[in-house]
N, C-alpha and C positions, 0 to 999 in steps of 0.2 A: 697524519699517521693513524689516529683513531679510526678513520674511514677505512684505511687499508686493513687494520685488524678486524673490523666488522665484515669487510668483504671476504677475508680468508675464513672467518668463522662460518659465514653463510655458505661458502663453497664446501667446507668440510661437512657441514650438516647435510647439504644436498647429496654428497657422496655417500654418507651413512644411510640416508633414506633409500637411495637408489640400490645400495647393496642389499638391504632388507627386502626390497621389492623383487630383486633378481633371485634371491634365495627362494622366495615363495613360488616363483615361476618355474623353478627347476625341480620341484618335488612331484613325483608321479603319484597318481591315484590319491589325490588329496581328499580328506574327509572333514567337512566343516563341522560335523557333530563332535569331533574329538574322541570318537570311540577307539578302543584298542584293536578292534578287529572289524573287518567288513565281510559280510556274507552275501553271496550272489547265487541265484539259481543258474544252473548250468545252461549256457546258451547253446541252442541247436545250430550246428554249423550249416550254413546254407549249402544246398546240394549243388555240386559243380558237374556240368556236362561237358564231356570232351568235345573239342572243336579242332578244325584244321590248324596246323602249326604246333599243336601240343605234341609232347614227346612221351612215349611209353618205353620204359626199360623192360626188355623181355629176354629171359634166358631159359633155355630148355636143357635139362639134365637127363640123359638117357642111361639107364643101367645096362642096356644091351650094346655091347661093343660092336655089333655087326652094323649098326646104323649110326655112327658117330657124326655124320655130316649134318644131322638135324640140330645138333647142339649149336646154339647161335653165338659162337665166338668164345674167346678165352675170357676167364674171369679171374681177377686178382683180389685177394683179401684187402689190399691197400687202395682199392679204387675209391676215389672221392665221389661226391655227388656230381661234381663237374664232369668227371670221367664217365659216369653213368649217363649223364645228359647227352654227351657227344657220341656215345656208343649206342644210344637208344634209337627208337624208330619214330620218325616224324609222321604225324597224320597228314596225309596229302589233301589237296583241295577237294577230292572226291570223298573224303572222310574215311579213307582206308589206311591201314598200316600194311606194308608189304614185308612179310616175314619169309626168309628162305625156306623152301620146301612146303610151306603152308600156302603161299600166295597172298592175295589181298584179303584182309579181314576188316570188315566195316565196323568201326567203333565210334564214329562221330555221333553226337547226340546221346551217348550212353554215359552212365556214371563209370568211374574207374572200376568199381566192383562188378558191374554188368559186363564191362569189357574183359575183365579177367576171366569171368565165367565162360564167355564165348571163345576166348583164345585157348583156354584149357580144353574146352570141348573139341576144338579143331585139332589140337595136338594129340589128344587121346584117341582120335579116330585112326591115327597112324602109329602112335606109340602109346599103347594102353598103360604102360608102367612108367612113363616119363614123369619127371617133376618139372612143373612150370612155375617160374617166378616172373611176375609182371607187376609193375607199379608205375605210377606217373612221377616223372622228374620234371620240375619246372624251375623257371628262374624268376627272381624278383630283383628289381633295381632300386637301390636306395641312394639318394642324392642329397646334396645340401649340407646342413650343419651336423654331420656325423663324423666320427673320427676316421672311419675307413669306408668312404663311399665306393660304390661299385655294384657289380652284379653278383647276386647270391644264387647258388644252385641248391634247390630244396627237394628233399624226398619225403618230408613230413607234411602230410596233407592238412594237419591241424596246427600249423604254425601261426602264432598270433602276431599282431603288429608289434607288440613289445619284444617278442623274440627276434623278429626281423631287425628291429633297431639294435638289439643286443648283438646280433651277428655283425652289424656294421660298427661295432665298438662303442655303442651308445652315442647320445647326442653330445656335442661340444658344449662348453659353457654358454655359447651364444645361440644354441638351438632353441627355437621357440616351440615349446611343448604344447602350446595351445593352438598352433597353426601348422599342422602337418598335413600336407596335401597328398591325397591318394588318388592316383589315376588308374582306373580299372577298365579293361577292354573285354567286352562280351560280344563276340561276333564282329559286326562292323560298328558297334556302338561303344563310345568311350564315355565314362562317367567320372567326374571329378568331385570329390567330397573333401571336406576339411575335418580333421580329427583332433581332439583335445585329449592327450594322454594323461593329463592331470585330473581328468574327470572320471571318477569311479564308474559312472554309467556306461563308459565305453566297454566295460566287461560284459554287458548284456546287449551290445550293439551287433548288428549284422556285419559290421565292418571290423570286428575283432580279429577275424581270421584273414590272412592274406590269401590271394588267389594267383594262379599262373599269370605271369607277365604283368603283375602289378608294378607300378612305379610309385615310390614313396619319396616325397620331397619335403625336407625339413627347412622351413623358413628361418632366417636369422633374426635375432633381436636387433632393434635399431641401435642398441648399445655397441654392437660390433662396429658399426660405421663411426660411432663416436670415438671408439678406441683407435680406429684407423687414422682418424683425423686428430688424435689427441696431441700429437707433436705440434701441429699448427695451432691448436687451441692453447697449448702451454706457452707457445711463443707470443700469442695474442695477449694472454693474461699477464705475462711478464712485461710486455710492452706497455700495457695499460697501467700496471703497477709502477713501472719506471716513470711514466708520464705524471702519475699522481704524486710520486715522491718529488720529482723535479718541480712540479707546480707548487707544492707546499714549501719547497726550499726557496724558490724565488719570491714567495709572498712575504718571507721574513725580512 
């Protein structure tokens, strides 16, 4: 019986240590120095250039009722980013967006700001007093150990990795914050990087901001698989304990 008590004490001690380790692994932006605040220089968002398959939301408002056909569809105040994405204009393989009445406008290889300037210029050639609203709407896919995995439709070009995870409901208790896989596509090239959101240095990284069509995958802790198999482990421990008790009983 002393052996059984020793075994239980060791098991409880291991569980306590594991709990402390898991707590440390779930804290974002950890600072080893123990300072009350962290200061970072503003990181310059890497310039993004439009490419085929990107989506531009374009709406033209004309104050002249004589030419209402140029207005590019109805607009509702309740439209979500997903609605804007699916009512936007896809850049085709030639790098153009085909806007009614305007025709093809080449925007691939340009920044969003440059594309906006060109689109407004083309509109004002026909409607000098029209108001043009154009912006990029893109999607980001978040998978793995988050509470609400799926596709997010984004209209904020300065969305950070932390905000994208927030839109996905944050990580679950088993999400490995030190092993977040980012898959980024630029043209025909795909890049895979691993991010550690517990590291404050990520705030100055070129990967702080998400980009169109990014895929974010949160790896699970091994503890998740331990929990999945915990029932089998509990049965095993109970069986071992029973065998030890029976062995001690028959030794008497």
